[in-house]
C-alpha positions, -999 to 999 in steps of 0.1 A, spaced: 271 -181 -133 253 -181 -98 266 -211 -76 255 -193 -46 220 -179 -34 222 -141 -32 215 -133 5 192 -104 6 180 -83 33 150 -63 34 146 -39 67 114 -23 75 108 -2 106 80 -18 120 57 -51 114 27 -44 137 -1 -39 104 -8 -50 68 -5 -18 56 5 -13 16 45 -10 27 42 -44 45 20 -61 22 45 -51 -8 78 -64 11 58 -98 16 47 -97 -16 85 -93 -26 98 -118 0 79 -144 -11 75 -140 -49 111 -141 -55 126 -172 -64 143 -192 -36 166 -203 -61 180 -173 -67 183 -154 -29 183 -158 4 158 -134 20 161 -123 59 137 -99 69 143 -79 93 127 -46 112 133 -20 140 101 -30 164 79 -63 159 43 -65 152 18 -91 145 31 -92 115 64 -106 125 52 -136 142 32 -144 114 63 -142 92 81 -164 113 56 -188 114 56 -192 79 94 -198 77 112 -167 68 138 -155 88 128 -123 106 151 -101 130 141 -78 157 164 -55 168 141 -34 190 150 3 179 128 27 195 149 57 187 173 52 157 194 84 175 198 73 207 221 48 232 200 21 222 198 28 184 237 26 184 245 -8 208 215 -24 182 230 -10 151 260 -27 165 243 -59 161 224 -49 126 263 -40 115 274 -78 126 242 -96 117 250 -81 78 287 -90 81 279 -122 91 247 -134 73 270 -118 40 242 -95 31 246 -87 -6 218 -63 -11 201 -38 17 162 -29 7 151 -5 32 110 4 36 106 40 63 123 70 72 139 52 104 152 22 81 162 38 59 183 63 79 197 40 100 199 7 77 219 24 48 242 40 74 248 9 94 245 -8 59 275 13 41 301 9 71 296 -31 67 303 -32 31 269 -43 19 274 -40 -19 240 -31 -33 218 -7 -7 183 0 -21 157 22 -7 118 15 -11 91 48 -8 55 40 -11 40 74 -1 43 111 -11 62 120 24 36 128 41 46 116 76 80 139 70 91 174 82 116 197 66 143 179 90 140 144 73 145 156 44 172 175 52 187 143 63 172 126 35 194 149 14 221 132 29 213 95 34 198 95 -2 239 94 -20 238 59 1 214 43 -23 222 26 -55 191 28 -64 156 46 -47 127 24 -56 96 40 -60 58 25 -60 44 57 -86 60 82 -108 44 107 -83 63 98 -53 100 95 -77 88 135 -85 84 142 -49 115 126 -37 136 142 -67 119 173 -59 123 177 -18 155 158 -14 179 171 -42 177 136 -54 193 122 -94 162 115 -113 188 90 -128 187 76 -94 152 66 -98 130 36 -107 92 27 -106 78 -2 -99 45 -5 -95 22 -25 -74 10 -61 -86 -19 -84 -76 -28 -121 -86 -57 -116 -108 -82 -145 -106 -114 -156 -110 -128 -139 -80 -166 -144 -87 -172 -178 -88 -143 -181 -60 -160 -159 -34 -200 -161 -46 -211 -179 -14 -189 -162 9 -197 -128 -4 -236 -133 -11 -239 -142 27 -215 -105 36 -245 -88 14 -274 -101 37 -256 -88 65 -255 -53 54 -279 -51 28 -310 -56 34 -334 -41 5 -326 -64 -28 -329 -33 -43 -299 -14 -28 -265 -8 -43 -234 -4 -21 -206 20 -19 -174 8 1 -137 17 7 -110 -2 21 -89 16 41 -72 13 76 -91 41 99 -68 74 92 -73 109 88 -49 106 59 -81 84 43 -102 114 38 -127 92 52 -145 119 68 -153 129 28 -173 98 22 -191 101 52 -205 143 39 -203 123 2 -228 97 20 -249 119 35 -258 138 3 -261 105 -15 -284 88 4 -306 120 6 -312 110 -29 -310 69 -29 -318 63 3 -314 26 4 -277 34 -4 -251 12 19 -223 25 27 -194 -4 36 -155 8 54 -136 -23 51 -108 -19 75 -88 -17 109 -90 14 134 -69 -3 159 -39 22 151 -60 53 157 -91 49 181 -98 89 180 -100 86 144 -125 63 146 -145 80 170 -148 107 154 -161 92 125 -185 69 145 -200 106 154 -199 118 125 -222 93 113 -246 99 141 -244 138 136 -255 130 101 -281 106 106 -262 77 82 -266 50 114 -285 30 93 -269 31 58 -227 27 73 -211 4 84 -174 0 95 -165 -42 93 -135 -33 112 -101 -54 105 -101 -79 79 -77 -103 67 -98 -109 34 -112 -80 19 -124 -96 -12 -157 -108 -1 -164 -76 5 -149 -56 -24 -170 -82 -44 -205 -69 -29 -189 -40 -38 -217 -16 -66 -193 10 -67 -154 12 -45 -144 46 -34 -102 57 -25 -112 90 -7 -72 99 6 -55 131 8 -23 114 0 -15 85 -21 13 66 -31 3 49 -44 -36 22 -37 -35 -19 -34 -70 -7 -32 -76 7 -67 -59 -25 -80 -81 -49 -59 -110 -33 -69 -102 -32 -107 -92 -70 -105 -128 -76 -93 -144 -56 -119 -153 -28 -100 -160 5 -112 -138 34 -90 -140 68 -77 -108 83 -65 -93 115 -53 -65 126 -75 -38 127 -58 -1 105 -61 -2 79 -81 -42 71 -81 -36 97 -113 -12 70 -126 -40 39 -119 -73 54 -124 -81 61 -163 -104 89 -155 -138 84 -177 -124 51 -182 -122 30 -153 -139 53 -130 -135 91 -116 -113 112 -105 -119 141 -80 -106 171 -64 -96 155 -28 -119 171 0 -142 174 -21 -174 159 -11 -197 172 -36 -179 161 -64 -173 125 -47 -212 122 -43 -220 134 -82 -190 112 -91 -201 81 -69 -243 91 -80 -238 88 -117 -222 52 -116 -252 42 -94 -275 53 -117 -256 36 -149 -257 -1 -148 -242 -4 -179 -218 27 -172 -206 3 -140 -200 -29 -159 -183 -12 -186 -162 6 -162 -152 -23 -142 -144 -49 -172 -119 -18 -189 -107 -18 -150 -97 -56 -149 -81 -53 -184 -55 -21 -174 -47 -47 -141 -39 -75 -163 -23 -57 -189 0 -32 -160 -3 -43 -127 1 -80 -127 22 -97 -95 47 -114 -119 56 -87 -137 67 -67 -104 84 -91 -95 104 -95 -126 110 -58 -127 126 -59 -89 146 -92 -100 161 -75 -131 170 -44 -113 188 -65 -83 207 -86 -113 216 -51 -129 231 -35 -100 248 -72 -91 268 -69 -126 275 -36 -128 290 -39 -91 307 -71 -109 286 -91 -77 276 -119 -97 
């Protein structure tokens, strides 16, 4: 029945970094059936990922909107309006508050049949005014995709959304035999950071920002090293977007006497080789919609110690695939990490159960299938097929 490709536009605030929202957008855009959809990616502000997308053949457009409520925002809004009409966009999916607000209003005026918002976090950057505006624009969305039930509950409670408008689609990851594929590279990495063959590695993959709670991991590291002095800690992630936070953490490492045990790797295009050399993997976030890092940890068969916030509770089964601890609780974080470091069999058992959980619930193909099913269902109900 579908004779022509369905034009779909993804709109995101920026394409400056490879965070959770950007990763999800690229996964979906690349994973959707190209014989069914014609996919466009647009952004309010460009960055290195914008050029990366174009280099790979994706049709990407930047509208250079600094402030959505400004003369520039109005002029670029007219350009976006024309873009939606010329491309005959049938589905608009927005990420982040700027795109949610600016994009949904313009799409409604342009007559886009289906408007969807994708929410990836627990609103830690939103204030009371943001939520007031959201209470208006949420009426413009046909559906709101949330990355976890926790995010959905936040949206319903704080933005007066009918729960029937909420659709939970968990992040997905492609499973492969990572141990074999990464063995040589991981061995070289381990020798770079671990000088004692008996030492164990605790690690985290996260951008260097206060919300990631890294200071509490460092405080936990101090207690762990007092009992297991050879333990190595790897912090894998970029600090270029918050240099100040990075400098604070570096100073804390020095003050705690951890210089010989804690290593910041900087930005990495591929975190999997680092995860592969970790014995225990950590998420110390103060707020988390749904962690891609946890899925990557479990896909590599690693036990997880994570904070009991947001979607972490839906990813980690406490006592089975890892442990959950309260945020900002360095002592509990240290206790659970030590428990795993002291018990090789427990690490192996939890890692295996985590790997099985990812295969059963968080596969990439499932995420793509559920997204496609949602699009098809709305288009049919609106007689757009």
